[in-house]
C-alpha positions, 0 to 999 in steps of 0.5 A: 735864203735864211741860211745864206742870210745867217752866213752873211751875218756871221761873216760880217761880225766884228768884235769890240770892247764895251762897257755894260751900262744896263740889263733888261731880261736877257738883253744887255746894253753895251756901250762901245766906241762905235755906239750903244748896242743891245746884245745877248750873252753868248752860251760860251760866256758862263760868267754872268755880266754885270753893270760896269763890266768890261766885256768883249762883244761880237757885233753884227752889221745888221744890229745886235750881237753877243757878249763873248766874255767878261774881261774886267770887273771891279776887284773883289766883286762877286762873280756868278756862273749862270746857265739857262738850263740843265748843266753837267760837269764831267771829266772822262779821266781823273778827278774833279776838285772844288776848293774854297778858302772861305766856304762852299754853299750848296743850295737847291729848292728841290733836292741834292743827291750824292752818289758814290761807291765811298763817301768821306766827310771830315770836319772839326765841327758840324751841324745838321738840321733835318726835319725828317730823316730816313737812314737805310744801311746794312752795317753801322759802326761808330766811335764816340767820346761823348753822346748827348741825346734829347728827344720827346719820344724814342722808339726802337725795335730790334731782334737782338740788343746787347750792351756792355758798360762799366757803370749805368745810371737811370733816372725815371720820374714816372713809370718804368715798366718791363714786360719780358718772357723771362727776366733774369738779374745776376749780381756778383756782389749785392742786389737791392730793391727799395720802395715805399711800397713793394709787392711780389706776386706769382701765379704759382711759386715764390722761392726765396733761397739763401744761407741767411734770410732776414725779414723785418 
């Protein structure tokens, strides 16, 4: 009997133009030429209706109905695509493009995941604010003109570290300490060590060799 009643309601449904005059929870008040109706938004109507919108409604002879589509809105007003549950946007073939002239914002109270075999990002200027970042990868290659890094602490653990540079400057206010199994400095031209107090100690031998040695 319930199925028969539902079929009868669907057969007697009519469509009218109407104006949204109010909203309460998931119900909308729509005013048409035939009267004022309390209706819901159809699942297929993904554009969320707003007050003063011109809409197309499907009305039942038993009362109530659905907003099928938003037909007109004040020019320049914001449009919102609204869904009540999880949403998937899929294309079986080809690609999916999202374009905007002014900007695109992605926001989530939980997480945003990007999964792809290749990820490309191109921008003339960018800014990233992350309180904690974990990066895992097998190979990293970068080409930069200028790098500026400001950090309170910097810890690095590597199996091999190689650096080639034309000029290198280090300014350390407090202490510079190096602990190594072997330490080897080679200078093609000159090697200078200066300090208010200098000390060289060894458990075994201290060897100084040169064509000419000046002390004092």
